[in-house]
C-alpha positions in Angstrom: 68.0 11.6 54.3 65.6 14.1 55.8 65.0 17.3 53.9 65.7 20.6 55.7 62.5 22.2 57.0 61.4 25.4 55.3 59.6 28.5 56.4 56.1 29.3 55.1 57.4 32.7 53.9 59.8 30.9 51.5 56.8 29.6 49.5 55.0 32.9 49.1 53.8 33.7 45.6 52.0 36.8 44.3 50.4 36.7 40.8 48.6 39.6 39.1 46.2 39.4 36.2 44.0 41.9 34.3 40.5 40.9 33.6 40.1 41.1 29.8 36.9 40.6 27.7 37.8 37.0 26.9 37.9 36.2 30.7 34.3 37.4 31.3 30.8 36.1 31.1 27.8 37.9 29.5 27.5 40.1 32.6 31.1 41.3 32.2 32.2 39.4 35.4 35.2 37.2 35.6 34.3 33.6 34.8 34.6 31.3 37.8 36.5 28.7 35.8 39.1 31.3 34.8 39.5 32.4 38.5 39.9 28.8 39.6 42.5 28.3 37.0 44.5 31.3 38.2 44.1 30.0 41.8 45.4 26.6 40.8 48.4 28.1 39.0 49.5 30.4 41.9 49.0 27.6 44.5 51.0 25.1 42.4 53.9 27.5 42.2 53.9 28.0 46.0 53.9 24.2 46.4 56.7 23.8 43.9 58.7 26.5 45.7 58.3 24.5 49.0 59.0 21.1 47.6 61.4 21.9 44.7 59.5 19.2 42.8 56.8 18.7 40.2 53.4 18.9 41.9 49.9 17.8 41.0 46.6 19.2 42.3 44.9 16.8 44.8 42.0 18.9 45.9 40.6 22.4 46.1 38.4 23.3 49.1 35.1 25.2 48.8 35.7 28.1 46.4 32.8 30.4 47.1 32.1 33.3 44.8 31.3 36.1 47.3 31.9 39.2 45.2 31.9 39.4 41.4 35.1 40.7 39.8 34.5 43.0 36.9 35.9 43.5 33.4 39.0 45.7 33.7 39.7 44.9 37.4 43.2 43.9 38.4 43.2 40.6 40.3 46.0 39.8 42.8 46.4 36.3 44.0 48.6 35.4 47.0 49.5 31.9 47.9 51.7 30.1 50.5 52.1 26.7 51.9 50.4 26.3 55.3 51.5 22.8 56.2 53.5 19.9 54.7 52.7 16.3 55.3 54.7 13.4 53.9 54.2 14.1 50.2 51.3 16.5 50.2 51.1 20.2 51.0 48.2 22.4 51.9 48.3 25.9 50.2 46.2 28.9 51.2 45.3 31.3 48.4 43.7 34.7 48.8 42.2 36.7 45.9 41.9 40.5 45.8 40.3 42.6 43.1 41.0 46.2 42.4 39.3 48.7 40.2 42.2 51.2 39.7 40.2 54.1 38.3 37.7 54.1 41.2 40.3 53.2 43.8 38.3 50.3 45.2 40.0 47.1 46.4 38.5 44.1 48.1 39.2 40.5 49.0 36.9 38.5 46.8 37.9 34.8 47.4 40.1 32.4 49.4 40.5 28.7 49.4 42.8 25.9 50.4 44.4 23.7 47.7 46.2 20.4 48.3 49.2 19.4 46.1 51.2 16.2 46.0 54.9 16.3 45.1 55.9 13.6 42.6 59.0 12.3 41.1 59.7 12.0 37.3 57.7 8.8 37.2 54.6 10.5 38.8 55.0 8.7 42.2 54.6 10.7 45.4 57.8 11.8 47.0 58.6 13.3 50.4 58.6 17.0 50.9 60.3 19.2 53.5 58.6 20.0 56.8 57.1 23.4 57.2 58.0 25.8 60.0 55.4 28.4 60.7 56.7 31.7 62.1 53.9 34.3 62.4 50.8 34.0 64.5 48.7 33.7 61.3 51.0 31.0 59.9 50.8 29.1 63.2 47.0 29.3 63.2 46.8 28.0 59.6 49.3 25.3 60.4 47.3 24.1 63.4 44.1 24.0 61.5 45.6 22.1 58.5 45.4 18.7 60.1 41.7 19.1 60.8 41.1 20.3 57.2 43.2 17.4 55.9 41.2 14.8 57.9 37.9 16.4 56.7 39.0 16.2 53.1 40.0 12.5 53.5 36.7 11.6 55.2 34.7 13.4 52.5 36.7 11.6 49.8 36.1 8.3 51.6 39.8 7.8 52.0 39.5 7.9 55.8 36.8 6.5 58.1 35.1 9.2 60.2 36.0 7.3 63.5 39.7 7.5 62.4 39.6 11.3 62.1 40.9 12.0 65.6 41.3 15.8 65.1 37.6 16.1 64.0 36.2 14.2 67.0 36.7 17.3 69.2 34.5 19.3 66.8 31.7 16.8 66.3 31.5 14.8 69.5 30.9 16.3 72.9 33.0 14.3 75.4 30.6 15.0 78.2 27.7 13.2 76.4 27.1 9.7 77.7 29.2 10.1 80.8 27.8 9.5 84.2 27.6 12.5 86.5 
């Protein structure tokens, strides 16, 4: 029986953390591993909300450390499912840091995580389709297939020539054609 499609907004999760001394490196900046842990947790909750299942992390895309987050900053992580495939889901997570005394707030990180829903035996299980509603959700949804194919090619689970969505990016259709 097909599962009812769900809206992206139904998977939205916001998590807030305070950067404490035990979370920092010797420069009093949030350790990257701690941030990645928080990103994984908030993304997993979003994937669980969409699938109503246990989920396991399959991948995390390019987490770049653009701006350091300082000791005492408040970190807000926002995650939502951007597309569902058969048993996997892509989740977009954004990270914001705020220094409350100074009144400064900035977006520090963002990344895409992939989760697979599993049954009690750990085997992949189907998830509901995703219905994007807003323009941003539709844009993230449309790009998800390209990102998925790129992940699969890089993991050597798909041959580059099979990545039909990537061909338009990497191959100029006019090259090699007679004029």
